[in-house]
C-alpha positions in Angstrom: 0.1 -0.2 0.0 1.5 3.4 -1.0 0.1 6.5 0.6 0.9 9.6 -1.4 2.9 12.3 0.3 1.1 15.2 -0.2 -2.1 13.5 1.4 0.0 12.0 4.6 1.1 15.7 5.0 -2.7 17.0 4.6 -3.6 14.3 7.2 -0.8 15.5 9.6 -1.9 19.0 9.6 -5.5 18.6 10.3 -4.4 16.5 13.1 -2.3 19.1 14.6 -4.8 22.0 13.9 -7.6 19.4 15.4 -5.2 18.9 18.8 -4.6 22.4 19.3 -1.0 22.3 18.2 -1.5 24.4 15.2 -3.2 27.9 14.9 -5.8 28.8 12.5 -3.8 31.4 10.5 -0.9 28.7 9.8 -3.4 25.6 9.1 -5.2 28.1 6.5 -1.6 29.1 5.2 -0.4 25.5 5.0 -3.9 24.5 3.2 -3.6 27.8 0.6 0.1 26.8 -0.3 -1.0 23.0 -0.6 -3.8 23.9 -3.0 -1.7 26.4 -5.2 0.9 23.6 -5.5 -1.6 20.9 -6.7 -3.1 23.4 -9.2 0.3 24.0 -10.4 1.2 20.4 -11.1 -2.5 19.9 -12.7 -1.3 22.7 -15.3 
């Protein structure tokens, strides 16, 4: 079973945010950057 790196990073960031170990601003910045990277890969 192979897990994509981007998916694993996204899940870890979400877990850290849910546990209160990551503030909302940082969480949103990371998610925006990940979405931007995904869009660039698709183009």
